[in-house]
C-alpha positions in Angstrom: -125.0 50.9 115.7 -126.9 48.4 117.9 -128.9 49.5 120.9 -129.3 47.4 124.0 -132.6 45.7 124.4 -133.2 47.8 127.5 -132.9 51.0 125.4 -135.2 49.6 122.7 -138.0 48.7 125.1 -137.8 52.2 126.5 -138.1 53.7 123.1 -141.1 51.5 122.3 -142.7 52.5 125.5 -142.2 56.2 124.6 -143.8 55.6 121.2 -146.7 53.8 122.8 -147.2 56.7 125.2 -147.1 59.2 122.3 -149.7 57.3 120.4 -152.1 57.7 123.3 -152.1 61.5 123.0 -155.0 63.5 121.6 -152.7 65.2 119.1 -151.5 62.0 117.7 -155.1 60.7 117.3 -156.3 63.9 115.7 -153.4 63.9 113.3 -153.9 60.3 112.4 -157.6 60.8 111.6 -157.0 64.1 109.7 -154.2 62.6 107.7 -156.3 59.5 106.8 -159.2 61.7 105.7 -157.0 64.2 103.8 -154.7 61.7 102.1 -157.0 61.0 99.1 -157.3 64.8 98.5 -153.6 65.3 98.7 -153.0 62.4 96.3 -155.5 63.7 93.7 -154.2 67.3 94.0 -150.6 66.0 93.5 -151.7 64.0 90.4 -153.6 66.9 88.9 -150.9 69.4 89.6 -148.2 67.1 88.1 -150.3 66.8 85.0 -150.6 70.6 84.7 -146.9 71.0 85.1 -146.3 68.4 82.5 -148.6 70.1 80.0 -146.9 73.5 80.5 -143.5 71.9 80.3 -144.5 70.4 76.9 -145.7 73.8 75.7 -142.5 75.4 76.9 -140.4 72.8 75.1 -142.4 73.2 71.9 -142.1 77.0 72.0 -138.4 76.7 72.6 -138.0 74.4 69.7 -140.1 76.6 67.3 -138.4 79.8 68.4 -135.0 78.1 68.2 -135.7 77.4 64.5 -136.6 81.0 63.7 -133.7 82.5 65.7 -131.1 80.4 63.9 -132.1 81.5 60.4 
């Protein structure tokens, strides 16, 4: 669906106005500062989940061998 150029320019103006707000500026700065911490936390947490998943799979394999006998 294509919008008329008139509609596009109004939307662009609305976005430009929103970018001037204090909330937008605070959020931009906070997100920029917090992004590395979020990325590192995600990396570490994914690693922890992967380790416990491996332990779970190993235990399921070992217990599966004993239960079948």
